[in-house]
N, C-alpha and C positions, 0 to 999 in steps of 0.2 A: 558526700558532700551537695547541697539541694540548687540544683538545675532555676536559674533564673525564671520567674515567671512572665512569659513573653508581653511588652506590651500590644494591644490592638495596633492595626495599621493599614491605614487606607487601599483601598485594591486595586486605586489609582498609584501607588505609589508616594502619589502630599499626605500630610501629613493631616490630621479631620481638618475645618474648618471651628475658629470658635464660634460656638455662637453666643448672638448679642441677646444682649434680653433691650426692650421699649418702653418704657414707661411714657405718659402722658407728659404730652409738648405744655406750657405753658396756657394756648391760645383754644389746645383742646379742651381745656379743665374747666375754662374761662365760657366759653359754650356750653361745655355742659353746667356749669352752675346757675346759666342764661336763661336754655331749657329747664332745670330744675324749681323753677325763679317764676314760670308763667305754666308752669302744670301746679305751684303753691297759690300761685293768683289765682288762675280756676276753679281753685276747690275752696277759696277761703269761705266763699261765698254760700256754698251746697253748705258747707260744712257746717255755720253758722244756725242756717234754715234743719237743721239738722239738732243742732242741741234744743232752736226755739220750740218745736216742735212738739219733744220728745219733753222736755218739762213743761213744755203747756201737759199736755196728755200725761202727765204723771201726777201733776196737781190738779187737773181734773180727776181720775181719778181716787186720785184720796178724796178732795166735797165728796162723792157720792158715795165710796163705799160708806161715811163715814155719820150720811143718813140715813144709810140703812141699817148698819146702827141701830141709830134712834128712835128708825122707825119698827124694830127688831124687836127691844127697849119696853118699846111703847108698849108695842102687845105683850115682852113676856110679863108684864108690869102688872097691867092692863090700867095703865095710872098716863099722867100727861108727860111727857117728857120734850120739852125743847131741845132747837137745836139750830142757834144766834149767832152774831158775829161777836166776835171777842173785844173785850177792850184793852185797853194798846198793857196798860200794865198792873194786870194780874186778870183771874182766871176762870170771867165772869164774863155774863150775857152785857149789852151793849146796844141801842134803842132801845126800837119800840116795834111788837106788829104790826105791819101793815107802813113803817115807817121808811122811808131809807135809810140807809145806815153802813159807814162803811167800814168792810171784812178783812179791813184793809195783813190787821196784826195775828188773822187767822178767820179760828170755828170754832165749838165747842156744837156740846151735846150733856145736858145735865134735866136729873129729873126731881122733878115740881109739882109738887104732893098736897103741900100745903103750902098759907097761908105763914110766913114771915115770923111776920109782926106778930098775929093772933093767934096762929098755930092751928087754925082751923080749914076743918078737912079740902080747900081749897087751891088752887093754883091761883099766882100773882104773876110768873112769871120771872120770877127772879131764882133761878135754883137751890135745891133742898140744899141745909145741910148735911154734909157725909156723917151715915152711922157708925157709932162707934161703940166699940165693948170694949171693959175698961182699959178706952187706952185706947185700943189697938182699933182702925176704920177697915172692918167688913163691908162696909158698901161705898168707894170712894164719889165724890159728887165735887166738879162738875167727869162725867166717865170716862171725857173722852174728850181730849183739845190737841187741830188740828192750829198746823206753824205758820206763822207770819208769812205774808207771799213772798216769790224774791222780785224782785228791784225791777221794775219795768213791766210787772204783769198788775192787772189795777180785774177787779173783780164785783159787778156789778148785782143789786137785786135789791129788788122794790122793795122793800120790807125789812129790818134786822132779828125779827126773833119768825121761826117756825117752828106751833105747835102740831107734834103729834100725841089720838087720844089712842085712848085704850081698842084700837081696832087698826091700829098702822096711819085711820088718815088724819091731811093735814091741816091745817085750817085753812085753807084755797092751796092751790097750786101756786107754784110761784120755779121762775125760770130766771138759771143764775149765767149769769155772762162770761166768761174773764177772756182775758183778749191781754196780747203782748204789746206793745208795741216797741219798736228795737232798732235804731236804725231808719229808724222809712221805710221800713216792714211791716206792718198788722198782724195780727192772725188773731185766729178766737176757736176755741167752743165754748159747748156751754151741755148741760148741765140742766137737764125739766126733769122738776115734780108735776107726776103730774097730781089731781083730788084723788089716785085710789092710792096713793103713798111711795108708789115707785118711781124711780125714777129710770130720763133717758141719754143717755153721754149722747151729743157730735159734731160735728165739721159746719157749723154755718156754708 
C-alpha cells in the first residue's frame, strides 16, 4: 500500500498563513480616473494641433504634386496645359486668368491645345475633349482632378487658371495660400509657383 504524500508544514509548527488578495479600493480607482482625465485633457490640444498640421501638410503636398504634373505634361506635349480651380458640379475650370476664384471644390489639370468652338489650334482656357479611338478613351481630359478642400480649410489664389506653356513656364508666378482656422487657431501653408515653373512649399 502506497504511503500518503505528506503535506507541507510550517517550520514554526504553525499552519501557513493564507495569502490575501488585495484589489483597488473605490477611492484609489477614482483617483486613477481623475489623473487619467487630467493627462487626456492636457494631450487633447496637442493631438488637435497634430491633426490640423498633418491635414495642411498633406493637402499642400497634393496641390504641389498636381501642379508639377501639369507642368510636366505641358513639356511632354509641347503645348498648353491648364491648372485651374474646379467647378462645383463638373470637372471643368472655373474663373479666369488673373481673376481670383474659389478653389474650395478642388482643382484639375487638363490640356488645352485647340479652341473648342472653332477647332482652331489656339487655346481658349477650356479643357479640350478627351481623345477617343473607337469609343475607347485613349487620352482622358482632365488628366488629373483634386478633391474638394477639407472642412475649415481655405485656399487663396489670385487667379482661377494657371497656364503652363510647352517649356513648362506658367503665365505668371502665383502664390497658393492654404489656411486652416479651427478652434480659434490659424495655421497656413504656402505653395509658391515661380516664373520658371518650379514649386516651393513652406510654412510662413
